[in-house]
Backbone bond lengths (Angstrom), bond angles and torsions (degrees), N, CA, C in turn:
res aa  C-N    CA-C-N  psi(-1)  N-CA   C-N-CA  omega(-1)  CA-C   N-CA-C  phi
1 M - - - 1.427 - - 1.481 112.43 -
2 T 1.344 119.10 134.43 1.498 122.94 176.68 1.553 101.67 -117.22
3 R 1.314 115.04 120.80 1.468 124.49 -169.84 1.474 113.21 -111.79
4 A 1.398 111.84 156.30 1.444 118.61 169.64 1.619 105.21 -124.75
5 F 1.312 114.40 139.91 1.474 117.93 171.54 1.533 110.88 -93.04
6 L 1.284 116.81 123.57 1.483 123.28 -175.22 1.596 106.46 -111.24
7 F 1.345 111.59 144.16 1.512 117.40 -174.75 1.510 109.12 -128.06
8 P 1.357 118.12 127.52 1.466 126.41 -166.48 1.545 108.66 -73.12
9 G 1.378 109.42 157.29 1.495 115.52 175.08 1.538 113.78 -113.78
10 Q 1.270 115.38 -167.83 1.577 120.89 -172.93 1.443 107.92 -54.48
11 G 1.222 116.03 139.66 1.458 126.04 177.90 1.471 112.70 115.99
12 A 1.329 118.54 -21.68 1.470 127.48 -179.19 1.520 110.51 -80.86
13 Q 1.293 119.72 -9.90 1.409 121.11 -169.51 1.609 111.74 -70.57
14 T 1.295 118.32 138.60 1.450 131.71 179.62 1.392 109.17 -137.85
15 I 1.401 119.61 147.37 1.458 120.45 166.24 1.470 111.76 -70.28
16 G 1.243 123.77 126.90 1.394 133.10 176.78 1.518 115.58 104.82
17 M 1.459 113.41 1.68 1.351 114.74 -176.01 1.557 113.15 -64.30
18 G 1.176 119.17 140.67 1.578 123.10 177.44 1.496 115.23 77.91
19 K 1.350 116.21 -7.51 1.522 119.15 -175.93 1.554 111.42 -63.36
20 A 1.371 115.50 -40.74 1.395 118.57 -178.10 1.494 112.02 -69.02
21 L 1.352 116.67 -31.93 1.436 125.22 176.67 1.521 108.86 -64.76
22 A 1.349 114.06 -45.33 1.574 116.98 -177.40 1.488 110.84 -68.26
23 E 1.432 118.31 -28.25 1.341 120.60 -176.40 1.728 111.54 -81.99
24 A 1.238 106.02 -24.93 1.555 112.94 -177.88 1.603 112.50 -92.26
25 Y 1.352 114.23 -23.44 1.498 116.59 -172.91 1.545 107.36 -138.59
26 P 1.468 113.90 112.88 1.426 119.41 177.11 1.533 113.03 -49.27
27 A 1.341 113.62 -33.44 1.567 119.09 -172.70 1.547 107.98 -70.72
28 A 1.337 113.47 -32.01 1.471 115.97 179.17 1.568 113.09 -79.24
29 Q 1.329 114.50 -31.25 1.554 118.45 168.66 1.545 109.47 -63.53
30 A 1.336 115.00 -33.27 1.546 116.30 -177.47 1.517 108.25 -68.76
31 V 1.320 119.44 -34.06 1.483 120.79 -178.58 1.523 106.23 -63.36
32 F 1.389 120.13 -52.66 1.419 118.92 177.81 1.513 118.41 -55.59
33 D 1.391 114.95 -34.88 1.347 123.01 -179.53 1.512 109.19 -66.15
34 E 1.397 115.89 -43.52 1.477 120.01 -178.14 1.551 111.83 -66.55
35 V 1.353 115.61 -37.55 1.501 120.58 177.67 1.530 105.01 -64.41
36 D 1.250 115.76 -46.01 1.570 115.71 -175.95 1.605 110.56 -60.05
37 D 1.275 110.76 -42.21 1.521 117.09 177.77 1.624 109.22 -64.68
38 A 1.274 118.03 -45.40 1.467 121.30 -179.49 1.438 115.44 -60.29
39 L 1.331 115.45 -36.92 1.535 120.52 -177.92 1.565 110.70 -98.44
40 D 1.344 119.32 -1.26 1.486 125.28 -179.67 1.492 106.54 51.21
41 Q 1.326 119.99 46.86 1.429 129.80 -175.43 1.507 105.74 -149.60
42 K 1.391 116.15 142.96 1.458 117.50 176.29 1.568 102.18 -90.19
43 L 1.413 114.78 75.54 1.379 119.71 179.68 1.660 114.18 -61.54
44 S 1.390 106.49 -36.26 1.489 110.63 -175.27 1.452 108.58 -67.39
45 A 1.319 126.47 -28.12 1.431 128.72 179.48 1.530 107.44 -66.96
46 L 1.305 115.91 -41.77 1.536 121.68 173.41 1.461 109.29 -58.94
47 I 1.375 119.29 -54.21 1.442 127.44 -172.65 1.592 108.19 -56.95
48 W 1.239 117.46 -40.80 1.551 125.08 -169.32 1.575 113.68 -95.83
49 E 1.423 113.07 -28.14 1.406 114.42 -172.38 1.590 110.59 -134.37
50 G 1.259 120.24 0.30 1.430 118.90 -171.38 1.453 115.64 -90.55
51 E 1.259 121.53 -159.48 1.448 129.92 -177.67 1.486 113.92 -95.95
52 Q 1.263 125.94 135.83 1.410 118.87 -175.80 1.478 112.86 -66.13
53 D 1.209 119.71 -33.27 1.503 122.64 175.86 1.492 111.59 -54.71
54 E 1.354 119.59 -42.31 1.374 123.60 -179.82 1.516 114.59 -74.00
55 L 1.350 114.69 -39.65 1.419 118.67 173.13 1.525 112.44 -62.03
56 T 1.315 118.50 -33.86 1.539 124.74 -177.09 1.443 110.02 -70.75
57 L 1.339 123.56 -22.42 1.447 123.57 175.99 1.477 107.57 -53.49
58 T 1.402 114.15 136.75 1.443 120.32 -161.75 1.704 107.36 -65.59
59 Q 1.339 118.69 -32.45 1.492 120.96 -176.81 1.465 105.42 -74.24
60 N 1.406 126.55 -17.59 1.468 123.06 175.05 1.489 110.81 -97.54
61 A 1.358 115.57 -42.32 1.549 116.32 -175.61 1.434 110.83 -60.47
62 Q 1.371 122.28 -38.80 1.430 122.76 -174.16 1.616 113.59 -64.34
63 P 1.283 117.08 -55.98 1.512 116.54 174.09 1.550 112.66 -64.46
64 A 1.324 116.60 -33.75 1.481 114.25 -179.13 1.538 113.99 -70.35
65 L 1.299 121.05 -34.88 1.382 123.11 171.09 1.464 116.14 -65.44
66 M 1.384 117.08 -37.27 1.398 122.52 176.22 1.570 112.19 -66.47
67 A 1.356 115.43 -45.39 1.471 121.14 176.22 1.474 110.85 -58.55
68 T 1.327 121.69 -39.30 1.443 121.22 177.52 1.541 113.65 -68.13
69 S 1.276 115.39 -36.90 1.479 119.76 176.07 1.559 109.94 -65.74
70 I 1.218 119.18 -47.41 1.511 128.06 -177.68 1.523 105.64 -63.16
71 A 1.258 119.06 -38.92 1.498 121.13 -178.60 1.460 111.15 -70.30
72 A 1.414 117.66 -32.45 1.466 120.05 175.51 1.451 106.04 -73.56
73 M 1.338 127.22 -31.87 1.393 127.51 174.33 1.524 113.86 -64.92
74 A 1.330 115.33 -34.47 1.469 129.39 -177.24 1.609 102.37 -67.04
75 A 1.407 110.04 -46.50 1.551 113.36 -175.80 1.579 109.00 -67.67
76 L 1.286 110.82 -40.83 1.518 113.86 172.73 1.445 116.50 -51.61
77 K 1.357 111.43 -53.95 1.593 114.58 177.35 1.519 112.66 -56.62
78 A 1.322 121.33 -31.74 1.402 126.81 178.63 1.549 110.55 -67.06
79 E 1.348 115.16 -22.78 1.411 122.76 173.13 1.501 112.51 -93.07
80 G 1.268 116.86 -0.60 1.434 116.56 178.08 1.564 113.12 100.75
81 V 1.330 118.39 8.92 1.432 122.70 -176.98 1.417 113.41 -106.20
82 T 1.274 127.40 110.76 1.495 126.75 -179.36 1.660 107.12 -102.37
83 V 1.337 111.91 174.94 1.435 117.18 -176.53 1.606 108.53 -66.33
84 E 1.301 116.49 -29.65 1.427 119.42 175.27 1.583 115.44 -53.98
85 A 1.319 114.83 -14.77 1.422 116.16 176.74 1.551 117.47 -69.60
86 A 1.405 109.28 -13.22 1.477 122.01 179.00 1.493 104.75 -103.40
87 A 1.399 115.77 147.75 1.334 128.49 173.49 1.531 108.13 -79.29
88 Y 1.348 114.77 -36.35 1.491 119.09 -174.10 1.528 106.21 -144.44
89 V 1.225 119.33 156.34 1.500 124.73 168.30 1.557 107.31 -124.52
90 A 1.324 117.87 144.21 1.406 124.28 175.99 1.458 112.62 -145.59
91 G 1.289 123.49 153.14 1.518 128.00 173.46 1.450 112.12 -138.62
92 H 1.355 110.61 149.65 1.488 115.14 178.37 1.480 110.66 -90.60
93 S 1.368 115.10 112.45 1.396 119.09 176.59 1.480 108.63 65.79
94 L 1.369 121.95 -120.62 1.478 126.51 -179.62 1.543 108.66 -56.07
95 G 1.271 119.26 -22.84 1.465 126.86 -176.12 1.633 109.57 -66.05
96 E 1.378 109.23 -20.28 1.468 110.54 179.98 1.625 113.42 -74.60
97 Y 1.267 110.74 -18.43 1.534 119.94 173.06 1.484 104.84 -72.15
98 S 1.384 117.78 -48.95 1.524 121.79 177.57 1.440 105.60 -55.50
99 A 1.281 124.37 -50.68 1.424 126.45 -177.42 1.564 113.72 -55.29
100 L 1.319 112.08 -40.68 1.438 120.56 179.83 1.562 112.34 -68.87
101 C 1.350 115.23 -35.77 1.428 121.72 174.29 1.382 109.10 -65.71
102 A 1.356 117.87 -51.34 1.440 122.59 -173.53 1.538 108.73 -58.78
103 A 1.254 115.99 -37.86 1.527 120.26 -175.43 1.548 109.66 -85.79
104 G 1.323 120.04 5.37 1.515 124.75 172.79 1.557 112.28 76.04
105 S 1.240 112.25 17.17 1.523 114.28 171.83 1.502 119.23 -77.41
106 L 1.428 111.05 -34.09 1.453 118.19 173.65 1.484 108.61 -123.71
107 S 1.395 117.90 145.75 1.374 116.23 176.75 1.542 110.86 -75.05
108 L 1.290 118.71 167.23 1.438 126.47 -175.48 1.470 109.16 -66.10
109 A 1.390 119.70 -49.32 1.400 123.95 175.05 1.558 115.76 -57.16
110 D 1.299 111.72 -47.11 1.597 115.86 176.84 1.432 107.24 -57.93
111 T 1.351 117.41 -50.80 1.480 118.43 -174.36 1.480 112.70 -54.72
112 A 1.343 117.09 -46.66 1.535 117.87 177.71 1.458 112.81 -60.76
113 R 1.320 117.54 -42.81 1.502 118.79 -177.44 1.581 109.05 -65.42
114 L 1.333 112.42 -41.82 1.555 116.64 -176.99 1.652 106.24 -63.60
115 L 1.260 116.08 -42.02 1.470 119.59 179.91 1.461 111.24 -64.97
116 R 1.271 120.59 -38.03 1.436 121.47 175.66 1.530 111.61 -63.99
117 I 1.408 117.22 -45.17 1.400 120.54 174.27 1.499 112.99 -56.83
118 R 1.323 115.07 -51.81 1.430 126.39 178.09 1.620 112.48 -48.88
119 G 1.328 111.13 -55.84 1.504 119.11 176.79 1.441 113.34 -52.38
120 L 1.242 119.78 -52.08 1.493 128.28 -179.13 1.604 108.76 -64.88
121 A 1.352 115.01 -43.36 1.442 115.30 -173.66 1.636 109.07 -70.53
122 M 1.371 114.32 -34.22 1.424 117.57 -176.29 1.565 108.08 -74.67
123 Q 1.264 116.73 -30.69 1.426 122.33 -179.21 1.613 112.02 -72.56
124 Q 1.338 112.88 -33.29 1.430 122.17 -179.05 1.528 116.85 -86.78
125 A 1.286 111.81 -16.10 1.546 121.29 -176.85 1.533 109.64 -57.46
126 V 1.316 118.05 -43.74 1.424 122.72 -173.89 1.584 107.29 -129.21
127 P 1.300 117.32 136.62 1.455 122.38 -179.55 1.469 110.13 -65.53
128 V 1.300 120.73 134.79 1.509 130.31 -175.86 1.520 104.34 -48.51
129 G 1.337 114.94 128.33 1.490 116.68 176.22 1.456 114.81 102.19
130 E 1.253 114.10 -28.09 1.604 120.11 177.98 1.465 115.52 -74.25
131 G 1.250 119.51 -32.81 1.431 128.86 -175.19 1.579 111.78 -110.00
132 A 1.368 115.63 161.67 1.389 119.81 176.78 1.533 109.58 -160.57
133 M 1.297 117.98 167.06 1.469 124.16 174.18 1.552 105.54 -137.28
134 A 1.340 113.35 158.59 1.434 122.39 -174.57 1.555 112.33 -150.72
135 A 1.270 121.63 131.26 1.443 120.03 173.34 1.480 112.39 -93.06
136 L 1.403 109.23 131.98 1.460 114.73 177.65 1.526 112.26 -111.54
137 L 1.361 111.87 120.46 1.536 113.86 -172.41 1.497 108.86 -109.17
138 G 1.307 111.43 139.97 1.471 115.12 178.06 1.512 119.56 95.72
139 L 1.372 115.62 0.30 1.440 125.31 174.85 1.549 114.80 -117.49
140 D 1.260 117.87 140.43 1.397 114.74 175.40 1.489 117.89 -77.71
141 F 1.401 118.55 170.94 1.451 118.35 -176.19 1.542 115.61 -55.88
142 A 1.237 117.76 -41.83 1.471 123.21 -171.22 1.549 104.89 -72.04
143 T 1.265 122.22 -34.57 1.447 121.65 179.32 1.567 105.31 -71.74
144 V 1.300 117.05 -45.66 1.506 117.59 179.42 1.526 112.45 -57.74
145 Q 1.277 120.13 -42.15 1.439 123.51 175.10 1.548 111.29 -54.41
146 K 1.328 116.26 -44.75 1.489 118.52 177.88 1.540 110.07 -64.51
147 V 1.414 115.82 -41.88 1.418 117.12 178.41 1.517 113.91 -61.24
148 A 1.295 118.72 -37.18 1.504 126.95 179.51 1.482 105.00 -73.68
149 D 1.218 125.66 -42.56 1.470 121.66 177.38 1.502 111.71 -62.10
150 A 1.334 119.73 -40.38 1.477 123.80 -178.65 1.558 110.59 -67.03
151 A 1.368 113.42 -29.89 1.581 115.74 178.57 1.524 112.91 -85.21
152 A 1.345 114.56 -15.68 1.503 116.47 -179.47 1.496 112.27 -86.48
153 A 1.278 116.01 63.56 1.494 121.60 -177.55 1.606 105.98 -109.80
154 D 1.340 112.23 165.11 1.484 123.48 179.38 1.610 111.00 52.37
155 G 1.356 114.79 41.61 1.417 115.35 172.53 1.501 111.51 83.11
156 Y 1.296 124.80 1.43 1.525 125.40 175.82 1.569 107.10 -83.19
157 V 1.409 107.80 154.08 1.362 119.96 177.87 1.497 110.16 -103.92
158 C 1.368 121.83 128.90 1.336 127.38 167.53 1.475 115.53 -144.26
159 Q 1.191 123.89 117.63 1.444 126.32 -172.10 1.568 114.19 -135.03
160 A 1.384 116.67 155.10 1.395 118.30 172.01 1.504 110.17 -80.46
161 A 1.368 110.15 115.48 1.438 121.53 -171.16 1.534 115.19 -86.28
162 N 1.278 111.34 -55.04 1.615 117.43 -178.52 1.532 107.61 -129.21
163 D 1.321 110.86 120.06 1.486 124.29 175.26 1.517 100.78 -91.60
164 N 1.354 118.45 82.23 1.478 120.32 -173.15 1.491 112.66 -79.25
165 D 1.313 124.47 -43.12 1.428 128.16 -177.00 1.430 111.58 -166.38
166 P 1.387 126.65 176.27 1.409 125.33 -169.12 1.577 113.20 -62.75
167 V 1.343 115.00 -15.28 1.510 120.04 -174.51 1.402 113.05 -124.33
168 Q 1.460 118.20 8.31 1.452 115.91 -179.24 1.544 108.10 -138.92
169 V 1.247 114.56 119.48 1.510 116.15 175.24 1.560 106.56 -134.10
170 V 1.319 116.63 138.63 1.455 124.55 -174.38 1.626 105.15 -108.05
171 I 1.251 112.50 136.88 1.465 118.39 175.05 1.474 113.85 -117.26
172 S 1.273 119.73 153.57 1.478 121.61 -170.25 1.597 104.87 -147.61
173 G 1.397 109.01 148.50 1.485 114.84 178.50 1.577 109.96 160.20
174 H 1.377 112.34 -156.30 1.430 117.43 -178.48 1.670 104.79 -67.91
175 R 1.236 112.86 144.43 1.458 117.05 -175.74 1.508 113.87 -57.11
176 E 1.431 118.40 -37.95 1.412 122.74 -176.65 1.521 107.30 -63.70
177 A 1.335 116.05 -43.10 1.514 122.96 -173.50 1.517 107.42 -72.70
178 V 1.374 118.13 -39.10 1.518 115.88 179.30 1.514 112.21 -70.91
179 E 1.380 116.43 -31.88 1.487 118.98 179.40 1.566 107.97 -67.23
180 S 1.408 112.24 -37.86 1.503 120.54 178.64 1.437 111.17 -63.52
181 A 1.341 117.48 -44.60 1.482 127.56 176.87 1.567 112.12 -56.04
182 V 1.331 111.53 -41.33 1.506 114.35 -176.42 1.546 107.49 -64.65
183 E 1.328 119.58 -39.32 1.465 121.73 -178.16 1.571 108.09 -73.85
184 I 1.244 119.00 -33.85 1.526 118.93 175.81 1.513 107.84 -70.79
185 A 1.325 122.99 -40.01 1.453 119.60 173.70 1.423 117.74 -58.48
186 K 1.323 115.43 -36.89 1.471 115.53 179.24 1.536 111.98 -64.91
187 G 1.342 110.33 -35.36 1.485 113.95 173.87 1.497 121.02 -67.29
188 Q 1.358 108.95 -22.01 1.597 119.93 178.42 1.452 109.42 -93.03
189 G 1.316 122.21 9.84 1.436 126.90 173.32 1.548 121.00 86.76
190 A 1.415 110.66 26.30 1.425 117.08 173.90 1.559 110.40 -64.19
191 K 1.258 113.24 136.00 1.444 114.86 177.52 1.470 110.59 -74.92
192 R 1.226 125.37 -30.61 1.524 129.68 164.53 1.395 111.09 -145.45
193 A 1.266 118.75 156.77 1.512 128.16 172.80 1.567 102.59 -145.87
194 V 1.424 110.67 114.13 1.475 120.71 -171.53 1.464 111.28 -124.58
195 M 1.246 120.02 121.62 1.483 122.86 171.93 1.630 104.98 -67.98
196 L 1.390 109.48 136.73 1.445 118.33 -177.91 1.466 113.19 -96.49
197 P 1.381 117.64 138.57 1.488 123.75 -179.62 1.577 110.35 -71.71
198 V 1.288 119.85 66.06 1.459 119.66 179.16 1.489 107.89 -118.52
199 S 1.286 116.46 158.13 1.500 124.78 -176.48 1.490 115.05 -91.05
200 A 1.385 116.19 -10.88 1.498 114.48 -178.59 1.615 105.47 -152.67
201 P 1.364 116.92 160.99 1.455 117.36 -176.18 1.546 102.59 -93.38
202 F 1.324 115.61 97.38 1.565 115.69 -179.64 1.539 108.90 -79.40
203 H 1.327 111.02 162.29 1.544 122.15 171.69 1.456 108.64 57.77
204 C 1.312 121.30 48.21 1.511 122.61 165.23 1.525 105.46 -148.24
205 E 1.239 114.65 176.52 1.531 120.50 -170.32 1.540 116.02 -67.26
206 L 1.388 111.28 -14.53 1.445 117.79 178.55 1.467 108.73 -72.98
207 M 1.376 121.26 -15.91 1.490 125.45 169.44 1.491 115.06 -75.01
208 E 1.396 123.39 7.22 1.406 117.20 -171.99 1.477 115.07 -58.54
209 P 1.431 117.49 -40.34 1.529 115.85 174.97 1.440 113.95 -52.62
210 A 1.338 116.45 -34.19 1.559 118.50 -179.08 1.387 111.18 -75.12
211 A 1.412 117.98 -33.73 1.551 120.17 174.70 1.400 106.37 -62.19
212 Q 1.368 130.10 -42.93 1.339 132.04 -172.43 1.613 104.54 -66.42
213 A 1.265 119.24 -44.24 1.437 126.83 179.35 1.543 104.89 -56.52
214 M 1.339 120.21 -48.62 1.486 119.85 -172.24 1.483 106.24 -74.44
215 A 1.215 125.72 -36.13 1.509 124.15 178.34 1.521 105.06 -58.54
216 E 1.262 120.37 -40.56 1.461 118.82 -173.53 1.601 105.62 -74.73
217 A 1.334 117.60 -40.02 1.459 120.19 -178.09 1.602 112.73 -67.29
218 L 1.265 107.63 -40.39 1.565 113.40 -177.41 1.481 108.71 -69.39
219 G 1.405 120.41 -25.27 1.357 121.23 -179.78 1.562 114.36 -74.47
220 T 1.344 114.99 -6.47 1.457 116.45 -179.21 1.598 111.17 -102.76
221 V 1.266 114.34 -4.43 1.549 115.16 -178.77 1.560 110.32 -111.99
222 D 1.399 115.86 154.34 1.361 123.29 177.44 1.618 107.44 -79.43
223 M 1.329 114.83 139.38 1.590 117.69 165.60 1.376 109.63 -127.25
224 E 1.310 113.72 133.50 1.457 122.64 -176.63 1.516 109.94 -101.55
225 T 1.343 117.69 159.36 1.462 117.06 172.14 1.559 108.74 -61.95
226 P 1.348 116.86 131.42 1.422 117.52 -178.79 1.634 109.82 -70.85
227 R 1.338 109.10 154.29 1.442 116.38 -176.13 1.538 110.03 -75.65
228 V 1.303 119.81 -22.54 1.416 124.11 164.85 1.537 112.62 -138.00
229 P 1.227 121.11 152.18 1.450 123.94 -175.61 1.471 114.35 -54.78
230 V 1.373 114.58 139.96 1.472 119.03 -178.06 1.549 104.30 -103.98
231 V 1.312 124.52 126.75 1.382 124.02 173.02 1.490 110.06 -89.68
232 S 1.277 113.88 106.11 1.477 128.86 -165.30 1.607 105.36 -81.52
233 N 1.365 110.48 141.16 1.498 118.86 -177.23 1.498 108.43 -58.20
234 V 1.312 125.73 -49.52 1.369 125.42 -173.21 1.460 114.78 -79.65
235 A 1.364 123.82 -13.78 1.305 126.15 -179.84 1.533 114.60 -106.86
236 A 1.283 116.46 -23.92 1.507 124.27 171.40 1.574 108.45 62.03
237 H 1.392 118.73 32.73 1.378 125.41 -179.72 1.519 112.52 -156.00
238 G 1.332 123.50 163.02 1.447 122.17 -174.50 1.554 107.72 -72.47
239 V 1.343 117.14 138.77 1.410 124.35 172.74 1.528 114.74 -129.28
240 T 1.333 114.12 136.04 1.391 116.45 178.76 1.545 116.94 -119.56
241 S 1.364 115.69 -4.39 1.477 120.33 -178.89 1.629 105.65 -87.61
242 A 1.398 111.31 121.05 1.334 122.28 173.25 1.541 117.22 -46.18
243 M 1.293 110.60 -43.80 1.521 123.52 -176.60 1.492 105.58 -69.64
244 V 1.291 124.84 -45.95 1.435 125.87 -177.08 1.603 103.88 -68.05
245 L 1.290 117.99 -48.71 1.551 119.73 177.55 1.550 115.67 -53.14
246 R 1.296 114.05 -39.86 1.397 121.97 175.07 1.536 112.30 -63.04
247 N 1.346 117.08 -48.06 1.458 122.53 172.21 1.489 113.25 -53.87
248 N 1.359 111.27 -48.33 1.462 118.40 -175.09 1.571 112.64 -59.59
249 L 1.299 116.13 -35.03 1.410 120.22 -179.33 1.500 108.50 -67.92
250 V 1.293 121.47 -34.20 1.379 123.22 175.36 1.596 109.08 -69.26
251 S 1.253 117.10 -47.59 1.585 121.46 177.74 1.539 110.15 -56.14
252 Q 1.311 114.51 -41.03 1.431 120.94 -176.62 1.450 119.24 -54.40
253 V 1.352 115.27 -27.67 1.510 124.25 179.49 1.559 109.91 -58.71
254 T 1.265 113.43 -48.52 1.509 117.91 -177.46 1.526 117.23 -104.27
255 G 1.477 112.15 -5.88 1.403 121.95 -178.01 1.510 117.12 -90.24
256 S 1.249 120.77 165.26 1.488 122.12 179.61 1.514 108.04 -76.42
257 V 1.365 118.33 147.89 1.388 124.80 167.02 1.493 110.52 -84.08
258 R 1.235 115.70 103.41 1.553 125.23 -176.18 1.569 107.76 -82.48
259 W 1.223 116.18 61.94 1.470 120.56 -174.57 1.572 111.68 -72.40
260 R 1.386 113.84 -47.23 1.532 113.88 177.16 1.601 111.06 -59.56
261 E 1.311 114.94 -43.87 1.487 113.41 176.83 1.463 114.74 -63.36
262 S 1.285 118.67 -34.10 1.472 122.36 -179.78 1.509 113.43 -64.69
263 V 1.380 117.30 -44.98 1.309 124.86 -178.26 1.597 109.10 -66.85
264 T 1.371 115.41 -45.38 1.465 121.17 171.43 1.506 113.60 -53.10
265 W 1.277 115.38 -46.46 1.543 120.05 179.45 1.482 108.88 -61.33
266 M 1.266 119.45 -46.92 1.439 122.40 -177.40 1.593 109.11 -61.50
267 A 1.282 117.16 -44.86 1.508 118.65 -178.68 1.464 105.57 -66.12
268 A 1.451 123.96 -38.18 1.454 123.14 175.56 1.428 118.05 -65.15
269 N 1.346 115.06 -15.85 1.482 122.44 179.76 1.555 113.09 -112.24
270 G 1.247 113.76 31.93 1.503 119.83 166.81 1.502 114.88 97.78
271 V 1.268 123.53 -7.30 1.470 122.07 179.41 1.569 109.53 -71.41
272 T 1.448 113.68 130.80 1.366 118.72 -176.17 1.595 107.63 -118.81
273 E 1.331 120.22 -11.57 1.446 123.48 -172.91 1.456 104.74 -148.39
274 T 1.449 112.74 141.88 1.511 119.18 177.36 1.584 105.41 -119.86
275 W 1.276 115.81 145.55 1.491 125.05 174.84 1.460 104.26 -120.17
276 E 1.448 117.62 115.05 1.439 113.91 171.72 1.461 107.34 -94.50
277 V 1.438 112.19 122.58 1.396 119.54 -163.69 1.656 108.17 -110.09
278 G 1.276 114.81 113.72 1.453 118.56 -173.04 1.508 113.82 125.21
279 A 1.324 117.95 -147.00 1.470 122.75 -171.36 1.474 110.44 -87.81
280 G 1.371 112.45 140.64 1.601 119.26 174.23 1.431 115.46 75.38
281 K 1.315 106.28 -177.68 1.525 122.69 -172.20 1.509 113.82 -127.55
282 A 1.332 115.07 5.64 1.531 115.00 -167.10 1.513 113.95 -67.55
283 L 1.338 115.67 -33.79 1.554 116.83 177.42 1.439 109.12 -70.28
284 T 1.363 119.99 -33.67 1.562 117.89 -179.56 1.522 107.77 -64.76
285 G 1.418 119.97 -42.59 1.401 121.57 174.90 1.476 111.84 -51.51
286 M 1.360 116.05 -49.17 1.530 116.62 178.27 1.394 113.33 -59.57
287 V 1.362 120.77 -43.47 1.451 123.90 -179.02 1.495 108.50 -57.26
288 R 1.314 116.38 -47.99 1.489 115.18 -178.84 1.537 114.39 -61.79
289 R 1.218 117.82 -30.33 1.500 123.61 -179.26 1.601 108.97 -75.64
290 I 1.385 114.71 -32.17 1.403 122.37 -175.72 1.560 110.12 -83.65
291 D 1.218 121.68 -38.20 1.442 120.99 -175.65 1.562 106.64 -158.18
292 R 1.354 116.32 104.42 1.527 120.79 -176.68 1.526 105.63 -75.11
293 S 1.292 126.49 -11.87 1.451 123.58 179.41 1.468 112.43 -69.51
294 L 1.444 115.09 -22.48 1.489 115.74 -175.27 1.491 107.02 -87.32
295 S 1.446 105.54 141.17 1.468 115.27 173.80 1.519 106.86 -92.08
296 Y 1.372 120.86 166.67 1.478 124.24 -168.96 1.478 111.75 -163.72
297 R 1.370 109.70 157.15 1.448 115.00 176.36 1.618 104.09 -152.32
298 T 1.303 113.03 158.62 1.491 119.67 175.39 1.561 107.56 -103.45
299 V 1.235 120.03 143.26 1.492 128.82 179.62 1.502 110.44 -126.75
300 G 1.299 121.16 81.11 1.373 123.04 -179.29 1.622 116.59 -138.70
301 T 1.379 116.98 2.93 1.378 121.47 -178.35 1.573 104.08 -135.03
302 P 1.325 114.08 158.22 1.475 116.31 176.86 1.541 110.02 -55.87
303 D 1.229 124.08 -44.96 1.492 125.15 174.89 1.464 113.80 -52.23
304 E 1.355 117.49 -44.78 1.454 123.69 -176.91 1.516 107.19 -72.47
305 V 1.316 120.89 -36.31 1.480 124.04 175.91 1.530 107.90 -57.16
306 R 1.362 112.46 -52.61 1.440 114.21 -172.94 1.612 112.86 -68.52
307 A 1.336 114.18 -34.76 1.483 115.73 175.37 1.419 110.09 -64.97
308 A 1.355 123.39 -40.69 1.409 123.89 -178.56 1.613 110.28 -63.47
309 A 1.343 115.35 -45.84 1.459 119.84 177.60 1.528 106.71 -57.29
310 E 1.316 118.23 -47.11 1.456 119.39 -177.32 1.471 110.09 -62.25
311 S 1.217 120.98 -38.33 1.504 123.63 178.37 1.504 114.34 -54.74
312 L 1.357 114.37 -34.00 1.449 117.55 179.75 1.549 111.77 -77.11
313 T 1.235 110.64 -32.01 1.616 116.89 178.27 1.561 105.22 -72.02
314 A 1.197 118.19 -40.00 1.510 119.24 -176.40 1.486 110.35 -68.10
315 S 1.434 116.61 -33.33 1.425 122.17 -177.35 1.620 109.95 -79.77
């Protein structure tokens, strides 16, 4: 098996995620402790004992999901599995930061602080209520792009934001344009067109102020060459240059998440198995819809960590 480690994005957050890992593995607990120190906030208490609404706030969800993923990586390492067991790492939106941290390109503390800045900047880029996102199901990416273009009239922004899999594309932009696109999509044969409960229109040109904030923030941290190639959201292929990865993180704020293309590229370059490391199973569902030849596993609990490690021994 040639594997890729995948790291989830926003939406996977749940109260209690990662707690069992921290209880079972001191190294996982140390990850949460370091993130708490870096943010000067008891984020772990919010993750494990807080309210879902507060955890879902962008500035909390982003570092919380990263911490949970890196805690799972620490647990894997305690079982003898390092990032080099993967041919590639990739993450969905904020998950790309988790991937970079896992691959040693960014330090854990820097990653936590960058995601706090990213979350706040993305939230503040557009006044609440002016932007929106919607998931269009049953239409391919090219059709959704045409739908978004048709809705982006009279100076409104509407763009294809997440190319998740062959039957799910997310659009983003001004609320009026996104609502118009939902109606157009229904007329184009979409099986479903659903407005998403998000507080800002991510991955579209309305996020330009956040992109500028991230360019400034990323300019203050050291980035190393990753130990394994990172399949970047905006490039949809493996990247090892720290400079290119830094630039891609800036472009990612306003650019589309090319997840379908990323998974297809990994499969074409030898990957036969994916491990979703951290909270939830959303990426695994996407992988199954993109390429059914790929095998998969989730790695978010102590039992799953042990089973993953044992699978390498058995092979």
